[in-house]
C-alpha positions in Angstrom: -4.2 15.8 13.5 -2.3 16.0 10.2 0.2 18.5 11.6 1.4 15.7 13.9 2.8 13.8 11.0 6.0 14.1 8.9 5.1 12.7 5.5 7.8 12.1 2.9 10.0 9.7 0.9 11.5 6.8 2.8 15.2 6.4 3.1 17.3 3.3 3.8 17.3 4.3 7.4 13.5 3.9 7.5 13.6 0.2 6.5 13.9 -1.2 10.1 10.8 0.8 11.1 8.9 -0.3 8.0 9.8 -4.0 8.7 8.8 -3.7 12.3 5.4 -2.1 11.4 4.9 -4.8 8.7 5.5 -7.6 11.2 2.9 -6.1 13.6 0.3 -6.1 10.8 0.7 -9.5 9.1 -2.2 -11.9 8.9 -0.6 -14.4 11.3 -0.5 -11.7 13.9 -4.1 -10.6 13.5 -3.3 -7.8 10.9 -4.4 -7.4 7.4 -1.2 -7.5 5.4 -1.2 -10.6 3.1 2.5 -10.8 2.2 5.7 -10.5 4.2 8.3 -8.6 2.1 12.0 -8.6 2.9 14.2 -5.6 3.5 15.9 -5.9 0.1 12.5 -5.7 -1.6 11.7 -2.4 0.0 15.2 -1.1 -0.9 14.7 -2.0 -4.6 11.2 -0.6 -4.5 12.3 2.8 -3.2 14.9 3.1 -6.0 12.3 2.7 -8.7 9.3 4.6 -7.4 8.1 6.5 -4.3 7.9 4.7 -1.0 6.1 7.1 1.2 6.3 7.0 5.0 4.5 8.7 7.8 6.4 9.5 10.9 5.3 10.7 14.3 8.0 11.9 16.7 10.6 10.3 14.4 9.0 6.8 14.5 7.5 5.1 11.4 3.8 4.9 11.9 2.7 4.3 8.3 3.9 3.5 4.8 2.6 3.1 1.3 4.6 1.7 -1.6 4.4 2.4 -5.3 6.0 -0.1 -7.6 6.2 -1.0 -11.3 4.0 -3.9 -12.3 7.1 -5.9 -13.0 8.4 -5.4 -9.5 5.5 -7.4 -8.0 4.9 -10.0 -10.7 6.7 -12.7 -8.6 4.0 -12.4 -5.9 1.2 -14.9 -6.7 -1.6 -12.7 -5.4 -0.6 -9.8 -7.6 -0.4 -12.1 -10.6 -3.9 -13.4 -9.9 -5.2 -9.8 -9.6 -3.6 -8.7 -12.9 -4.8 -11.8 -14.8 -8.3 -10.7 -14.1 -7.8 -6.9 -13.9 -4.8 -5.7 -16.0 -3.0 -2.6 -14.8 -4.0 0.6 -16.6 -1.6 2.0 -19.2 1.3 3.7 -17.5 -0.2 2.4 -14.3 1.6 1.2 -11.1 0.9 -1.1 -8.2 0.0 0.7 -5.1 0.8 -1.1 -1.9 1.3 -2.5 0.4 -0.1 0.2 2.7 0.2 -0.1 6.4 -0.8 2.2 9.2 0.0 1.6 12.9 -3.0 0.6 15.0 -2.5 3.7 17.1 -2.9 5.9 14.1 -5.9 4.5 12.3 -8.8 6.8 11.6 -6.7 9.9 11.9 -6.2 10.6 8.2 -2.6 9.3 7.9 -3.4 6.9 5.0 -5.0 9.8 3.1 -2.0 12.0 3.6 0.4 9.3 2.4 -1.7 8.5 -0.7 -2.0 12.2 -1.5 1.8 12.5 -1.3 2.3 9.4 -3.5 -0.1 10.6 -6.2 1.4 14.1 -6.2 4.8 12.5 -7.0 3.2 10.4 -9.8 0.9 12.8 -11.6 -1.2 11.5 -14.4 -0.7 7.8 -13.4 -3.3 5.4 -12.2 -2.8 2.8 -9.5 -4.2 -0.6 -8.9 -4.1 -2.7 -5.8 -6.0 -5.3 -3.8 -7.7 -5.6 -0.4 -9.0 -8.7 1.3 -12.7 -8.5 0.7 -13.5 -8.9 4.4 -11.3 -5.9 5.3 -14.2 -3.4 5.5 -12.1 -0.7 7.2 -9.6 -0.7 4.4 -12.3 -0.8 1.7 -14.0 2.2 3.3 -10.7 4.1 3.7 -9.8 3.6 0.0 -13.3 4.6 -1.2 -13.0 7.8 1.0 -9.8 8.6 -0.9 -11.5 8.2 -4.3 -10.1 4.8 -5.1 -12.8 2.7 -6.8 -13.7 -1.0 -6.7 -12.8 -2.7 -9.9 -14.0 -6.2 -9.0 -13.3 -9.3 -7.0 -10.9 -12.2 -7.5 -10.0 -15.3 -5.5 -6.7 -17.0 -4.7 -6.1 -19.8 -2.2 -9.7 -19.8 -1.1 -9.6 -16.1 -0.1 -11.6 -13.4 -1.8 -10.0 -10.1 -2.7 -11.2 -6.8 -4.1 -9.2 -5.1 -6.8 -9.3 -1.3 -6.5 -7.9 1.4 -8.7 -7.3 5.2 -8.7 -7.9 7.5 -11.6 -4.9 9.2 -13.2 
């Protein structure tokens, strides 16, 4: 199925597709994304580090973002994670990651993660997943991303996960 995807760096032209996919997958819509990020956040993020997208037939069907730790320190959930589990030296924040419902289970997340890590050799990533999001926890484990531990914010439990450099 991987040949059906175009995996690469996002451009400014991809932002409307990224935002549309984000909206479909926010918690208040039944998805698992914890934070709504505005267009200018994605624009700044892609200037600093890789923002990888997956396209099928020209449509954005997935994305994964790499950012500096500083770029996400204004997000309370990220601060809570980093207080308990500091980022590794030369590390980065991986995420958010989002895959269209129609593409889940087809290997898209793994392809996007592989592309991101190929562009950031020797660097480790840290991120979080809601502790009740078993599908995401399994997908991350399948890609070799290990559980670091749990933390809580706003009554919700989250699992911190990290990749090796």
